[in-house]
N, C-alpha and C positions, 0 to 999 in steps of 0.2 A: 718810334717816337718816345722821347724822354719826358717824364712828368717831373716837374720841379715842385717840391713841397716847401712851403714857408716854415721856418722854425721860430718865428717871432711869437706866434700864438700859443706855443707850448708853455712858455714861462707864465703867461697869464692864466691859463687853465690850471697849472700846478699851484699857483699862488691862491687862486680862489678855492680850490679843494683843500689846500693846507690850512688856510684861514678858517674854512668851514669846520674842519676836523678839530681845530683848537677852540674856535669860538662857540660852537654849539654846546659842548659840555659846560663851558663857563656860564652861558645863559641859563642852562638847566639848573646848575648849582645855585645861581643867583635867585631863581624862582623858589627853590627850597629854603634858602637863607631868608628871603623876604617873609615866607610863611612862618619860619621859626621865630624871627624877631617880632612879628605881629602877634603870634600866640603868646610869647613871653610877656609882651606889653599888656595884652588883654588880661592875662592871668594875674599880673602884678596889680593892675587897676582893680580887678575883681576882689583880690585879697584885701586891698586897702579899704574898699567900700564895705566888705563883709566885716572886717575888724571894727570899722567905724560904727556899723550898725550894732554889733555886739557890745561895744563900749557904752551904748545908751541904755542897755537893759540891766535889770537889777541883779541877776545871778546867772550862773553857768547853764542851768537847765533851760532858762528862757533863751539864752544866747544860742545854745545848740539847736533848739527848736526853730528859732528864727533863721539860722543858717540853713537848716534843712528845707524850710519853706522857700527861701530865696533861691536855692539851687534848683528846686523843683520847677519854679516859675521862670527861671532864666533861660532865654533863647540862645542856644549855642550856634556858632557859625556852622556852615555846611560841612566843613572839613574837621570839626571837633566832635569827639564822640563821648568823652567822659570828663565830667567836672565834679570834683569832690573836695571836701575840706577835712582836715585832720589836725590833731594836736591843738585843740582848742583849750587854751589856758586862760582862766578867769581869775587872776591873781589880785585879791583885795589888799594883800600886804604891800605890794609894789604899785597898786592901783593902775594895772594895765591889763589889757586883753591882747593875747597873741594867738595867731592861728596860721596854718599852712594850707594852701590850696594847690591842687594839681589838676592839670588839663592835658588830655591826650588828643593829639592832633595828627591827622593823616597828611603826609607830604604829597605835593602835586606830582613830583617826579621821583618815585621811589628808587633808591639804590638797593642792590641786593642785600637783604638782611636789615635794612634800615628804611622801613616804609611808614613807621609811626614814631612820634616823638612825644614824650611826656615832659611837660615843663611844670615846675613848682615854684611857689613864691611864699615867702614869710611876711607877715605884717603884724605890727604892734600899734596899739592905740591906747591912750590913757582913758581910764574909766571916768565917765562924766555923770554917772547915775548912782553914786554911792549913797545909800540911805543914811540919814542922820539918826544916831542912836538917841533914845529918849532920856 
């Protein structure tokens, strides 16, 4: 007795497997990209708000203390581990405050050697609290 096999289903199975092999890595990379963009946006907004706060204070020492206090109280997302500020410049000559913040984020789908990402942002704000000289 001869058994006849249909060959029509093979192409369908091969297509599904082929699309899966191509589609799954793209979806996983999209998840990492979404986290990267969200972290960059979050850090940029935080840097702007921190610079705006520093611009309302009378000197660099008060601004540095305020930055430290805000970072201690800030609630980080679950995938973020380290938030810091650096390069705080309180320039009375140009009447502006500038600072840099950095945020370390864990990626949801780590690639070999690339499981964390550190994003940084620079922000400048005009000083609005310059004391008037007598």
